[in-house]
C-alpha positions as CSV (number, residue, x, y, z in Angstrom):
1,M,0.0,0.0,0.0
2,Q,1.3,3.4,-1.0
3,K,2.3,5.7,1.9
4,F,2.0,9.5,1.9
5,D,3.9,12.1,3.9
6,N,0.8,14.1,4.7
7,I,-3.0,14.2,4.1
8,D,-2.7,16.8,1.3
9,D,-0.5,14.4,-0.7
10,Y,-3.0,11.6,-0.1
11,I,-5.9,13.9,-1.3
12,T,-3.9,14.9,-4.4
13,D,-3.4,11.2,-5.2
14,L,-7.1,10.5,-4.7
15,E,-8.1,13.5,-6.8
16,D,-5.9,12.1,-9.6
17,K,-7.6,8.8,-9.3
18,K,-11.0,10.4,-9.3
19,A,-10.2,12.3,-12.5
20,K,-9.2,9.0,-14.2
21,S,-12.2,7.1,-12.8
22,P,-14.9,9.5,-11.6
23,N,-17.5,6.7,-11.1
24,C,-15.4,4.8,-8.6
25,S,-17.4,4.9,-5.3
26,N,-14.5,3.7,-3.2
27,T,-12.2,6.6,-4.4
28,R,-15.0,9.1,-3.7
29,Y,-15.6,7.6,-0.2
30,N,-11.9,7.6,0.7
31,L,-11.7,11.2,-0.5
32,G,-14.6,12.0,1.8
33,V,-12.8,10.5,4.8
34,A,-9.6,12.4,3.9
35,Y,-11.5,15.7,3.7
36,L,-13.2,14.9,6.9
37,S,-9.9,14.4,8.6
38,K,-9.1,18.0,7.6
39,R,-12.6,19.1,8.9
40,D,-13.5,20.2,5.4
41,F,-17.1,19.1,5.9
42,M,-18.5,20.6,2.6
43,E,-16.0,18.7,0.4
44,A,-16.4,15.6,2.5
45,E,-20.2,15.8,2.1
46,R,-19.9,16.2,-1.6
47,E,-17.7,13.1,-1.9
48,F,-19.9,10.9,0.3
49,L,-23.0,11.9,-1.7
50,A,-21.1,11.1,-4.9
51,A,-20.1,7.7,-3.4
52,I,-23.8,6.9,-2.6
53,D,-24.8,8.1,-6.1
54,E,-22.5,5.5,-7.6
55,S,-23.1,2.8,-4.9
56,P,-26.5,3.3,-3.2
57,K,-25.8,0.4,-0.8
58,M,-22.7,1.9,0.7
59,A,-23.9,2.1,4.3
60,E,-20.6,3.6,5.6
61,A,-21.1,6.7,3.4
62,Y,-24.6,7.2,5.0
63,V,-23.0,6.9,8.4
64,Q,-20.4,9.5,7.5
65,L,-23.1,11.9,6.2
66,G,-25.0,11.4,9.5
67,G,-21.8,12.4,11.3
68,I,-21.6,15.6,9.2
69,A,-25.2,16.4,9.9
70,F,-24.6,15.9,13.7
71,Q,-21.7,18.4,13.4
72,R,-24.2,20.9,12.1
73,D,-26.6,20.2,15.0
74,D,-29.0,18.6,12.5
75,L,-30.3,15.7,14.6
76,K,-33.1,14.9,12.1
77,G,-30.6,14.7,9.2
78,C,-28.2,12.6,11.4
79,L,-31.1,10.2,12.2
80,S,-32.3,10.0,8.7
81,Y,-28.9,9.1,7.3
82,N,-28.2,6.5,9.9
83,I,-31.6,4.9,9.3
84,A,-30.7,4.7,5.6
85,A,-27.5,3.0,6.6
86,T,-29.4,0.3,8.5
87,Q,-31.7,-0.2,5.5
88,Q,-28.7,-1.0,3.4
89,R,-26.9,-3.1,6.1
90,P,-29.3,-4.2,8.8
91,F,-26.6,-5.9,10.9
92,F,-24.1,-2.9,10.8
93,A,-23.8,-1.9,14.5
94,V,-22.5,1.6,14.1
95,P,-25.6,3.3,12.7
96,W,-27.8,1.6,15.3
97,G,-25.5,3.1,18.0
98,N,-25.8,6.5,16.4
99,I,-29.6,6.2,16.1
100,G,-29.8,5.3,19.8
101,F,-27.6,8.3,20.7
102,V,-29.8,10.7,18.6
103,Y,-33.0,9.4,20.2
104,M,-31.4,10.0,23.6
105,Q,-30.6,13.6,22.6
106,Q,-34.2,13.9,21.5
107,G,-35.5,12.5,24.8
108,D,-37.0,9.4,23.3
109,V,-35.5,6.9,25.8
110,E,-37.6,3.9,24.8
111,K,-36.6,4.1,21.1
112,A,-33.0,4.8,22.2
113,I,-32.9,1.6,24.2
114,Q,-34.3,-0.5,21.3
115,A,-31.7,0.9,18.9
116,L,-28.8,0.5,21.3
117,K,-29.7,-3.1,22.1
118,R,-29.5,-3.8,18.4
119,A,-26.1,-2.1,18.2
120,I,-24.8,-4.3,21.0
121,K,-26.4,-7.4,19.6
122,Y,-24.4,-6.9,16.4
123,D,-21.2,-5.8,18.2
124,H,-20.9,-7.0,21.8
125,N,-17.9,-4.8,22.3
126,F,-19.4,-1.5,21.1
127,V,-18.2,0.7,24.1
128,Q,-20.1,3.9,23.1
129,A,-23.3,2.0,22.6
130,L,-22.9,0.2,26.0
131,S,-22.3,3.5,27.8
132,T,-25.2,5.3,26.0
133,L,-27.5,2.4,26.9
134,G,-26.3,2.8,30.5
135,S,-27.4,6.5,30.3
136,A,-30.8,5.4,29.0
137,Y,-31.2,2.8,31.8
138,Y,-30.2,5.4,34.4
139,H,-32.7,7.9,32.9
140,Q,-35.4,5.3,33.6
141,G,-34.2,4.6,37.1
142,E,-32.8,1.1,36.2
143,V,-29.6,1.6,38.2
144,E,-28.5,-2.1,38.3
145,D,-28.9,-2.4,34.5
146,C,-26.9,0.8,34.1
147,I,-24.1,-0.6,36.3
148,E,-24.1,-3.9,34.4
149,V,-23.6,-2.4,30.9
150,C,-21.2,0.4,32.1
151,E,-19.0,-2.1,34.0
152,K,-18.7,-4.0,30.7
153,A,-17.9,-0.7,28.9
154,V,-15.0,0.2,31.2
155,K,-13.6,-3.3,31.1
156,L,-13.4,-2.9,27.4
157,A,-12.1,0.6,27.5
158,D,-11.0,1.9,30.9
159,T,-10.5,5.4,29.5
160,F,-14.1,6.0,28.4
161,G,-15.2,8.8,30.7
162,P,-19.0,8.8,30.1
163,A,-19.2,5.2,31.4
164,W,-17.3,6.0,34.5
165,N,-19.5,9.0,35.1
166,N,-22.6,6.8,34.8
167,L,-21.2,4.4,37.3
168,A,-20.4,7.2,39.7
169,L,-24.1,8.4,39.4
170,C,-25.3,4.8,40.1
171,Y,-23.1,4.2,43.1
172,S,-24.0,7.6,44.5
173,D,-27.7,6.7,44.2
174,K,-27.0,3.4,46.0
175,G,-25.2,5.2,48.8
176,D,-21.8,3.6,48.0
177,Y,-19.9,6.9,48.0
178,A,-16.5,5.3,48.2
179,R,-17.1,3.5,44.9
180,A,-18.7,6.7,43.5
181,V,-15.6,8.7,44.4
182,E,-13.4,6.1,42.7
183,C,-15.5,6.1,39.5
184,I,-15.7,9.9,39.3
185,D,-11.9,10.2,39.7
186,K,-11.5,7.8,36.8
187,A,-14.0,9.8,34.7
188,I,-12.0,13.0,35.4
189,A,-8.7,11.3,34.6
190,T,-10.0,10.6,31.1
191,G,-10.7,14.3,30.6
192,F,-14.5,13.9,31.0
193,E,-16.2,17.1,32.3
194,V,-18.2,16.0,35.3
195,P,-21.3,18.2,35.9
196,A,-20.3,20.7,38.6
197,D,-23.3,20.0,40.9
198,F,-22.6,16.3,40.9
199,L,-18.9,16.8,41.5
200,K,-19.7,19.0,44.5
201,E,-22.0,16.4,45.9
202,I,-19.3,13.7,45.5
203,E,-16.6,15.9,47.0
204,A,-18.6,16.1,50.2
205,H,-18.1,12.3,50.7
206,R,-14.3,12.2,50.3
């Protein structure tokens, strides 16, 4: 595989390939990813749309377009693109995780749980989906269920702050403040911004 010194050289190479074969969906997709790495969302979007135009079943391109929509605070667009991805590849875990996250942002916890369970069914080690499912369970008062999925998340990725924060919330609710302090410290160590009110509450139990 050819290596490039920087992303601009890689983009130049892909643009040359595109000029020679403009209907190659893989080249268009790879260009989209390259532009995305430069945070050039407009060019990335253009390439992902072109990739879908050539290969309508390219689920990954729909997911990338959903991510761009999310960057623009367009939750409806994000949801729509990720649903389209699941229609092309029903067993692709990533869009199901994104759908669950969007439903949580919209306050539709039941739909979030359904989507997140599907994401985890298709990828048992999907850390972000496990943590978001934990948030959904906590929102519903299902503390033990939240602990179960978030413990699994931190075993898979002990630097995933949101899962540690969820665990701290749960242990605090159970009155196990020693464990809550331990979890909140781990959340902070990952760079996660713990809500000030909750941090103040936990500090009182050190």
